C-alpha positions in Angstrom: 0.0 0.0 0.0 2.8 2.4 0.8 4.7 1.7 -2.5 1.4 2.1 -4.4 0.8 5.4 -2.7 4.2 6.8 -3.6 3.8 5.7 -7.2 0.4 7.4 -7.3 1.9 10.6 -5.9 4.8 10.5 -8.5 2.2 10.0 -11.3 0.3 13.1 -10.2 3.6 15.1 -10.2 4.5 13.9 -13.7 1.1 14.5 -15.2 0.8 18.0 -13.8 4.5 18.9 -14.0 4.0 22.0 -16.2 1.2 23.2 -13.9 3.4 22.7 -10.8 6.2 24.7 -12.5 3.8 27.5 -13.3 2.5 27.5 -9.7 6.0 27.5 -8.3 6.7 30.7 -10.2 3.9 32.3 -8.2 5.1 30.7 -4.9 1.9 28.7 -4.6 3.3 25.2 -4.6 2.5 24.5 -1.0 -1.2 24.9 -1.6 -1.3 21.8 -3.7 1.1 19.6 -1.8 -1.3 18.7 1.0 -3.9 17.7 -1.6 -1.7 14.8 -2.7 -1.3 13.6 0.9 -5.0 13.7 1.6 -5.8 11.8 -1.5 -3.3 9.1 -0.5 -4.7 8.9 3.0 -8.3 8.5 1.8 -7.2 5.7 -0.5 -5.5 3.8 2.3 -8.7 3.9 4.4 -10.8 2.8 1.5 -8.5 -0.2 0.9 -8.8 -1.3 4.5 -12.6 -1.0 4.3 -12.6 -3.0 1.0 -10.4 -5.6 2.7 -12.7 -5.9 5.7 -15.7 -6.3 3.4 -13.8 -9.0 1.6 -13.3 -11.3 4.6 -14.4 -14.8 3.9 -14.6 -18.0 6.1 -11.3 -19.8 6.3 -12.0 -22.3 9.1 -14.8 -23.5 11.3 -14.2 -25.4 14.6 -15.6 -28.9 14.9 -18.9 -28.6 16.9 -18.6 -29.6 20.5 -20.5 -32.5 22.0 -22.0 -30.0 24.5 -23.2 -26.9 22.5 -22.9 -23.6 24.3 -22.9 -19.9 23.5 -19.4 -18.6 22.8 -19.4 -15.4 24.9 -15.8 -14.1 24.7 -12.7 -14.8 22.6 -9.1 -14.0 22.9 -5.9 -15.0 21.1 -2.4 -15.4 22.3 0.6 -13.6 20.9 3.1 -15.9 19.2 6.2 -16.3 21.4 8.4 -16.2 18.2 7.8 -16.0 14.5 6.3 -19.3 13.2 5.3 -20.6 16.6 1.8 -21.7 17.2 -0.8 -19.5 18.7 -3.9 -20.3 20.8 -7.5 -19.2 21.0 -9.4 -19.3 24.3 -13.2 -19.1 24.4 -15.4 -18.6 27.4 -18.7 -20.5 27.1 -22.2 -20.3 28.6 -21.8 -23.7 30.2 -19.1 -22.3 32.5 -16.2 -23.8 30.6 -13.1 -22.4 28.8 -12.1 -24.1 25.5 -8.7 -23.7 23.9 -8.1 -24.1 20.2 -5.1 -23.9 17.8 -5.3 -20.4 16.2 -4.7 -21.5 12.6 -6.5 -24.8 12.3 -9.2 -24.2 15.0 -8.5 -27.7 16.2 -9.8 -28.3 19.7 -6.9 -28.7 22.3 -8.4 -28.8 25.8 -11.2 -27.6 28.0 -11.3 -26.3 31.5 -14.7 -27.0 33.1 -16.3 -27.3 36.5 -16.3 -23.6 37.3 -18.6 -22.9 40.2 -19.9 -19.7 38.7 -20.5 -17.9 35.4 -17.5 -16.8 33.4 -17.0 -13.1 32.5 -14.3 -13.3 29.9 -10.9 -14.7 28.9 -7.6 -12.8 28.4 -4.2 -14.1 27.4 -1.1 -12.7 29.0 0.7 -10.3 26.7 4.3 -11.6 27.3 3.5 -15.4 27.7 1.6 -17.0 24.9 0.5 -20.1 27.0 -1.0 -18.2 30.0 -4.7 -17.3 30.0 -6.8 -15.6 32.6 -10.5 -16.1 33.3 -12.9 -14.4 35.8 -15.7 -16.1 37.5 -18.9 -14.8 39.3 -17.9 -16.8 42.4 -15.3 -14.1 43.2 -12.0 -15.4 41.7 -9.8 -14.7 38.7 -7.9 -17.8 37.7 -4.8 -18.2 35.6 -4.3 -21.3 33.4 -1.3 -22.7 31.5 -2.8 -24.0 28.2 0.3 -26.2 27.5 -0.5 -28.2 30.7 -3.2 -31.0 30.7 -4.0 -30.4 34.3 -7.4 -29.0 35.3 -5.8 -27.0 38.1 -5.1 -23.3 37.6 -1.5 -22.1 38.2 -2.7 -19.1 40.1 -5.9 -18.0 41.8 -6.6 -14.3 42.5 -9.3 -14.3 45.2 -11.6 -11.4 45.9 -13.4 -10.4 49.1 -16.3 -12.7 50.3 -19.1 -10.6 48.8 -17.5 -10.1 45.4 -19.4 -11.3 42.3 -17.2 -10.6 39.3 -18.8 -9.4 36.1 -15.8 -8.1 34.2 -12.0 -8.1 34.2 -8.8 -7.3 32.3 -5.0 -7.6 32.5 -2.6 -4.6 32.0 -0.5 -4.6 28.9 2.7 -5.3 30.9 1.0 -8.2 32.7 1.6 -6.6 36.2 -1.9 -5.9 37.3 -5.2 -7.8 37.1 -8.4 -5.8 37.7 -12.0 -7.2 38.1 -15.3 -5.4 38.4 -18.1 -6.5 40.7 -21.8 -6.8 40.6 -23.6 -4.4 43.0 -24.2 -6.1 46.4 -26.4 -4.0 48.7 -24.8 -0.6 48.1 -21.3 -1.7 47.2 -19.6 -1.9 43.8 -15.8 -2.5 43.5 -12.9 -2.4 41.1 -10.6 -5.0 42.7 -6.8 -5.0 41.9 -4.1 -7.7 42.2 -0.4 -7.9 41.6 0.0 -10.5 38.8 3.8 -10.8 38.9 5.2 -14.3 39.2 2.1 -16.1 38.0 4.0 -19.1 36.6 6.4 -19.4 39.6 3.8 -19.9 42.4 1.7 -22.9 41.2 -1.7 -23.3 42.8 -1.2 -20.4 45.3 -3.8 -17.8 46.0 -3.2 -14.1 45.9 -5.1 -11.5 47.9 -6.1 -8.1 46.4 -3.8 -5.1 46.5 -6.9 -2.9 47.1 -10.1 -1.6 45.6 -11.8 1.4 44.1 -15.3 1.7 45.6 -16.6 5.3 45.0 -16.6 5.8 41.3 -19.5 3.5 40.2 -22.8 2.9 41.9 -24.0 -0.1 40.0 -22.7 -3.3 38.3 -19.4 -2.8 36.5 -20.0 -4.6 33.2 -16.7 -3.8 31.4 -13.0 -3.1 32.1 -10.3 -2.4 29.6 -6.7 -1.5 30.2 -4.9 0.9 27.8 -3.1 -1.0 25.0 0.3 0.7 25.6 0.1 2.6 28.9 -0.2 0.0 31.7 -1.3 2.6 34.3 -4.5 3.6 32.5 -7.7 1.6 32.7 -11.3 2.4 31.7 -14.4 1.0 33.3 -18.1 1.0 32.3 -21.2 0.2 34.4 -25.0 -0.1 34.3 -25.0 3.3 36.0 -24.1 4.7 32.6 -20.8 6.0 33.6 -17.5 5.4 31.8 -14.5 6.2 34.1 -10.8 6.5 33.1 -8.3 5.9 35.9 -4.6 6.4 36.3 -3.8 3.6 38.8 -0.3 5.0 39.6 -2.0 7.7 41.7 -2.1 7.2 45.5 -5.9 7.2 46.0 -9.1 6.7 44.0 -10.0 10.4 43.9 -6.7 11.4 42.4 -6.7 8.3 40.1 -10.1 9.3 38.5 -9.0 11.2 35.4 -12.4 11.5 33.6 -16.0 10.5 34.0 -18.2 10.3 30.9 -21.9 9.6 30.8 -23.2 7.3 28.1 -26.8 7.9 29.3 -27.4 4.1 29.4 -26.1 0.8 30.6 -22.6 0.1 29.2 -22.2 -3.2 27.4 -18.8 -2.8 25.7 -15.9 -0.3 25.6 -12.4 0.2 24.3 -9.6 2.5 23.3 -8.9 4.1 19.8 -7.2 6.9 18.0 -3.6 7.9 17.6 -1.7 6.7 20.7 -5.1 5.4 21.9 -6.2 8.7 23.4 -9.9 8.1 22.6 -12.4 6.0 24.5 -15.6 4.5 23.0 -18.5 2.5 24.4 -21.6 0.7 23.4 -24.7 0.3 25.5 -27.2 -2.4 26.1 -29.9 -0.6 24.1 -27.5 -0.3 21.1 -26.3 3.2 21.7 -22.7 4.4 20.9 -20.5 7.1 22.5 -17.0 8.2 21.5 -14.8 10.6 23.5 -11.4 12.2 23.0 -9.4 12.2 26.2 -6.7 14.4 24.6 -9.2 17.3 24.9 -9.6 17.0 28.7 -7.3 20.0 29.4 -8.6 22.1 26.5 -11.8 24.1 25.9 -12.8 21.8 23.0 -15.6 19.3 23.7 -14.5 15.8 24.4 -17.5 14.1 22.8 -16.7 13.0 19.2 -20.0 11.2 18.5 -23.0 10.2 20.5 -25.8 8.1 18.9 -28.7 7.0 21.0 -29.7 4.0 18.8 -27.2 2.8 16.1 -29.9 0.6 14.6 -31.8 3.7 13.4 -28.7 5.5 12.0 -26.9 2.7 10.1 -28.5 1.5 6.8 -27.7 -2.2 6.7 -29.4 -2.8 3.3 -32.1 -5.4 3.6 -30.5 -7.3 6.5 -31.2 -4.7 9.2 -29.0 -4.1 12.3 -30.2 -5.8 15.5 -27.3 -5.3 17.9 -23.7 -4.2 18.4 -21.0 -6.6 19.6 -18.0 -4.2 20.1 -15.4 -2.2 18.3 -11.9 -2.6 16.8 -9.4 0.1 16.1 -7.4 -0.5 12.9 -4.0 1.0 13.5 -2.8 0.9 9.9 -5.8 2.9 8.7 -6.1 4.9 11.9 -9.8 4.1 11.8 -12.3 2.8 14.3 -14.8 0.2 13.2 -17.8 -1.3 15.0 -19.0 -4.9 14.7 -22.8 -5.5 14.8 -25.2 -8.0 13.4 -28.5 -9.7 13.1 -30.3 -12.4 14.9 -29.8 -14.7 11.9 -26.0 -14.5 12.1 -25.1 -11.8 9.5 -22.2 -9.7 10.7 -22.1 -5.9 9.8 -18.8 -4.0 9.7 -19.4 -0.3 10.4 -17.0 2.6 9.8 -16.9 5.2 12.5 -16.3 8.9 11.9 -17.0 12.1 13.7 -19.7 12.8 11.1 -21.5 9.5 11.8 -21.5 5.8 11.1 -21.6 4.0 7.7 -21.9 0.4 6.7 -18.7 -1.0 5.2 -19.8 -4.5 4.4 -21.8 -7.6 5.6 -20.3 -11.0 6.3 -23.0 -13.7 5.4 -23.2 -17.4 5.4 -21.2 -18.0 8.6 -23.3 -18.0 11.7 -27.0 -19.0 12.0 -27.7 -17.1 15.2 -26.7 -14.0 17.2 -22.9 -13.3 17.2 -21.7 -12.7 20.8 -18.0 -12.3 20.5 -15.1 -11.5 18.1 -11.4 -11.0 18.2 -9.4 -9.1 15.5 -5.9 -10.0 14.6 -3.9 -7.2 13.0 -1.0 -9.6 12.2 -2.8 -11.3 9.4 -5.9 -9.1 9.1 -8.2 -11.9 10.2 -11.3 -12.0 12.4 -12.5 -14.7 14.8 -16.2 -14.8 15.7 -18.3 -16.8 18.1 -22.1 -16.9 18.6 -25.2 -18.5 20.0 -25.0 -21.2 17.3 -22.0 -22.6 19.2 -19.8 -21.9 16.1 -16.2 -20.5 16.2 -15.3 -19.1 12.8 -12.0 -17.7 11.3 -12.4 -15.1 8.6 -9.6 -14.1 6.3 -9.4 -11.8 3.3 -10.3 -13.7 0.1 -10.3 -17.1 1.9 -12.0 -20.2 0.5 -13.7 -22.4 3.1 -12.8 -26.1 2.9 -15.9 -27.4 4.7 -19.3 -25.9 4.2 -21.0 -27.6 7.2 -23.3 -25.2 9.0 -24.8 -25.7 12.4 -28.5 -24.9 13.0 -29.4 -22.2 15.5 -29.4 -23.4 19.0 -32.4 -22.7 21.2 -30.6 -22.6 24.6 -31.1 -20.0 27.2 -28.2 -17.6 27.7 -26.6 -17.3 31.2 -25.5 -13.8 30.4 -29.0 -12.6 29.7 -29.9 -13.7 33.2 -27.0 -11.8 34.7 -27.0 -8.4 33.0 -29.6 -6.1 34.5 -30.2 -3.1 32.3 -31.3 -0.3 34.6 -33.8 2.3 33.5 -33.5 4.6 36.5 -33.8 8.3 35.9 -30.6 10.1 35.0 -31.2 12.4 37.9 -30.6 9.6 40.3 -27.2 8.7 38.7 -23.9 9.9 39.8 -23.0 13.1 38.0 
């Protein structure tokens, strides 16, 4: 793409060489130079959008004997070029399944969790270590290369803690989990994650908690991709809070509080140096903020849409829900993933002027898509849904097997857990 861009720029200069010379005589050359750069930038974004729309099914996992909703997906980072990577999936039957990243061959399953799982995350520096949080008040660490069913580390919360969300910092030093509201208490619980592979089967106590910044269930936590001290949390109270955990106390740590006006279902970081925060809500709203504007007089809200289903034209397929977002670093562009109850996946481009449909991936899932994981390394997409299918999409791929599972009519454990609150905004924390 870069070479093509330079050739395109040279072609413009050659074709309009006499004009450029004439302009140069009047000292107006610099007026036209930025035009070439802008044209090249737009072309790069369009190519990425075309590539996303051209994703095709490369692999399907073999259906499990016990079908379950696939609620969350994460992939490991290869320890070295050419080495195998792993995929971990949290399921509605309280199990974690591990697959080979390229073949989607099933490797092992960790079952028997006493509570509902609220996600999976691989360690960033160790490709075989994966974390999972459970509603019974623990975050567990597993070594996927080991056949044992015992975790290598257990991070225990306080007795009343019911975990609904969690994440691991980009340097693997801190684990943070968000709790369900119990009586009047809601917590962000932190642990020191150092030495996870050196202390087999030991239990770690929390470093401490934040307890004042949310007043309802904390549904999502996301550490900054490159700054390990920054973390953002979202709640059913509608608030999206950004913290700097290097500060001494919770009041000083709270950098920003944004109001989504609804219950938060998903959130993440985007933009250059990841200075932006976006979130989706349980009633399919979307909010996008620029943290770089906090100390300026410019508004931090880049976009706020109450119902994305009404603003995105998804041809004849419709748009029923949002799953999450992905920031494409090469294009410098934020995209949203949404879909339909019949399994179609919509790729949506996000700009300050609004949202637009990039493309629709059809023929893969037969029911609601619950989770996805984007891989910038090979520009591929993993998706999991209520049809118990795990799919790998790649640009221009040709699927070897066309076997398609029928939609599963099983009740979702997550639907039973997420309480979308409709309380008046006046009663929420400002």
